[in-house]
N, C-alpha and C positions, 0 to 999 in steps of 0.2 A: 422347606429351609432348613439347612443345618443349626443345630443348637450351638450357642456360642462356647468356647473353652470354659471350663469350670470356674478359673480365677476372673473370668469376666463376667460371670454370672452374679445376680445380686442374691445375697443370702436371705433367710426368712425375714431379720429385722429390717433390712433395707427394702424389702417389697412392701412393707406396710407403710412408707414413707412415699409421698408424691415425688416425682423426679424434679430435680432443680434444673429447670430448662435453661436458666441463665448461664449456667457454667458449660453448657454444651457449644461446641463450636457452631457459629451461624452458617447457614447454607452458603452465603455468599463467600465465607472464608475457605468453606471446602471447595467450592468451584475454583476460586482463585488460588489456592495452595499451590498447585504445581505450574501455575500458568504465569509466574512473574516474568520470566523471559518474554514471553508471548505479550504481556500487558506492557512492557516496555518497548517491544518491538513495534506494537501497534500505535503506541505513542510517538515513536519516531517517524513512522511512516506518514502521521498526520502533520508532522511539522511543514509548515509554509514559510516559516520565517526562522532565523537563529534563535534558539531557545536555550535557557540554563539548565543545570541539573535540577535544580528546584522546580522549574517549570515542566520538566519531563516527568520528574516525580509525580507532581499533581496530576498531570493527564494520564499516566498510569496508575495511580491511585497506591502508589508505595511510597517508602522513604527515599530522602535525598541521599544517604550514603548508598543505597542499592543503585540508584539512577546513575551515579558517578562511576559505580564499578560497570554497570551495564554499557554506559556510554563510552567508556574506555574500551570495552570488548568489542563493541560495535564499530568504534573507530578502526580497531585493529583488523576487522574483518571488511571494513570497506563499506559498511551500512551507512555510516554518518562521516559527516566532516567536522573536525573542530574549526570553527570561525575565527573566535577570539581567545586570548588567554585569560585575561583578567576582567569581568568574570568569564570563564570558560563557556563559550555558547557553541552549540551544535545545529547543523542542519542536515537533513537526510541527503545521502549520496544518489542523485538520480541516475547517474552513469551506471553504478552498481545494480539498481534495481531494474534498469533496462537490460543489462547483461543477463540477470536472471531471469527476466522474461524470454529473452532470446534462448537460453538454455532449456527453458520448460518447453518452448514451442519445439525445439529440435529433438527433445525427448519425447514428446506426445503425439507428434504427427509425422506422417511421411512427407518425403521431398513433394509427391503429388498433391498431397493435400495443401501442403503451404503454397504450392503455386497457384492452386484454386482459389485459396483464400486472398493471395495478393492480387490475383486478377479482378476479384470482386472488390477489394477495397481500393485498388488503382482506379477502377471505373467509377467507384462512388467519389473518389476525391476530384476525378476529372469533372463528373456531372456537377458537381458544387462549384467547382473553380468556373465552369461555364456560367452556371446560374448567376454567381456574383460579378464575373467579367473583371476579375482581378486576380493577380498571380498569386496570394497567399491570404488565409484568412485574416491575418493582422491588419491587412490593408482596408479591411470592410469597416466603414462606420454603420453602426448599428441603427442609430436613429436616421441617418440619411437613407439608407437602404430602405429602411422601413416606410419612411414617407414617400420616396419615390416608386416604391412598388406596392404601396398600400397593403402592407402588412403590418402586423403588431410586432413591437420591439421584441417580445418574448419568442415570436415565430422566427424573427431573423437570428436572434441569439441562439436558439436550438439548432438552427441550420448550420451556423458558424461553428458552433461546438461540434455537430457531427463531421463538419469538414475537418477540423483539427484534429478529432479522433480518427479518421479515416487516414490522416497523413501520418499520424503517430504509429498506425497499426501497418502502414506501408513501410515505413521506416524498420519496424521491428521484424517484419515478415522478409523483407530483402535481407537485413542482418542474420537471419536464420537461415536463409538459403545460401549464404555464403559457403563456399565449399571449403575454405580454408579453415582450420581450427585455431583457436588462440586469438590472435589480434584481429581476424576477420569479424568477430563478434562486435568490435569497437568501431567498425567503419561507418561514415555517415553517408547519407543518402543524397540525392539531388532534390528530393521532394521537400 
């Protein structure tokens, strides 16, 4: 390990005193220091309902003024949408996040790989559709299906959640496979 620069080294008198650990930056602050943007990004990704700058600040563990600045920037980027004016409330922009996922799929996988993934997810979605014998997962009554099939409500809920996930994946994979650039990523699927 290299020695610190001379101006950073303790002199003889300072070496006789115990260090004041209270004046040192806490490990939490060291870890968070450069992550402010990420803290706010994580906070807005977790929004399930409109939130004020104060609520976002609490979720991120930072100040309200910083929250307002980041929310304004995130809105310009399309990551969040402002829902109300006074008080200003924001919600995550799921369309933007889906677009980013499509871009990531296109960047990370070949067309052949995407087609394989699509085939598997479409088969899974079809299998679950046949299991429930309804057109969409939203049409499933958890308690009714559980009692009819002698399954626990938790098991039915897990299967319905898997069906919803498979349908979302099919949609994203189809969008990633669209041959046109730009607007093609915004197309909806029939699933």
